[in-house]
C-alpha positions in Angstrom: 126.7 105.6 147.1 125.9 105.4 151.3 124.2 101.5 151.2 121.8 101.6 154.1 120.2 104.5 152.0 120.7 102.1 149.2 122.4 99.2 149.5 121.7 97.8 146.2 123.7 100.0 143.2 120.6 101.7 140.6 120.3 100.4 136.8 118.9 104.3 135.9 121.2 106.2 133.8 121.1 109.5 135.2 123.8 110.7 133.1 121.2 109.9 130.0 118.1 111.5 132.4 120.3 114.9 133.4 120.8 115.6 129.7 117.5 115.5 128.6 115.2 118.4 128.0 111.5 118.9 129.5 111.4 118.0 125.8 112.7 115.0 125.9 110.1 113.4 128.2 107.9 110.5 126.9 104.4 111.1 128.4 102.8 109.6 126.2 101.2 106.7 129.4 101.0 110.1 131.4 97.5 110.7 131.6 96.8 115.2 131.0 95.4 116.4 134.0 91.6 117.2 133.4 88.9 119.2 134.7 87.8 115.5 136.0 90.9 114.6 137.8 91.1 117.7 139.8 87.0 117.0 140.8 87.6 115.2 143.8 90.5 116.5 144.6 91.3 117.9 148.5 92.5 120.6 150.4 93.8 120.2 153.0 93.8 123.8 154.6 96.9 124.3 156.7 97.0 124.7 160.7 99.4 127.4 161.3 101.6 125.4 164.6 105.1 126.3 166.1 106.3 123.2 168.2 110.1 122.9 170.2 111.5 119.4 169.1 114.1 118.5 171.1 118.0 119.3 168.9 118.9 116.1 167.5 115.9 114.9 166.7 115.4 118.7 164.0 118.8 118.2 163.5 117.9 115.0 161.6 115.0 117.2 160.2 116.9 119.8 159.1 119.4 116.9 156.8 116.9 115.4 155.1 117.1 117.8 152.3 114.0 119.0 152.4 112.5 122.0 154.6 111.8 120.9 157.6 108.4 122.1 157.7 107.0 120.0 155.3 109.1 116.7 156.6 107.9 116.9 160.2 103.9 117.4 158.5 104.4 114.4 156.1 105.9 112.8 159.4 102.8 112.7 161.6 100.2 112.7 159.2 101.5 108.9 158.0 101.3 108.3 162.2 97.9 110.1 162.6 96.9 108.1 159.0 98.6 104.0 160.8 96.2 105.4 164.6 93.1 105.9 163.2 92.5 102.1 163.6 93.0 102.2 167.1 90.6 103.2 169.8 91.7 106.4 171.3 92.5 104.6 174.5 94.6 102.4 174.1 96.5 105.0 172.4 96.8 106.5 175.2 97.8 103.8 177.2 100.9 103.1 174.2 102.0 106.7 173.9 102.4 107.9 177.8 105.5 109.9 178.0 108.5 108.0 179.1 111.1 110.2 181.3 114.5 111.2 179.3 
């Protein structure tokens, strides 16, 4: 176990979970996803873009185990959401490119 990822041992009986079939799972505390649930859902359209990543950055995202596109998009989404409350002029001052 990697202590950096999971510092405390899990109390979950993973072998029991792996052995369960879909029919064994208790969904009674999860409401069904009916038309009312989806009524206010937002479909985020995607725009195809091409970006170039430095090799170590690309290697990091590839090592995460998911598709690199979804992982990079999730990171960028979190960044965008965290910056929405900061005025644009401050964002530009904070994020000037630093030569490597």
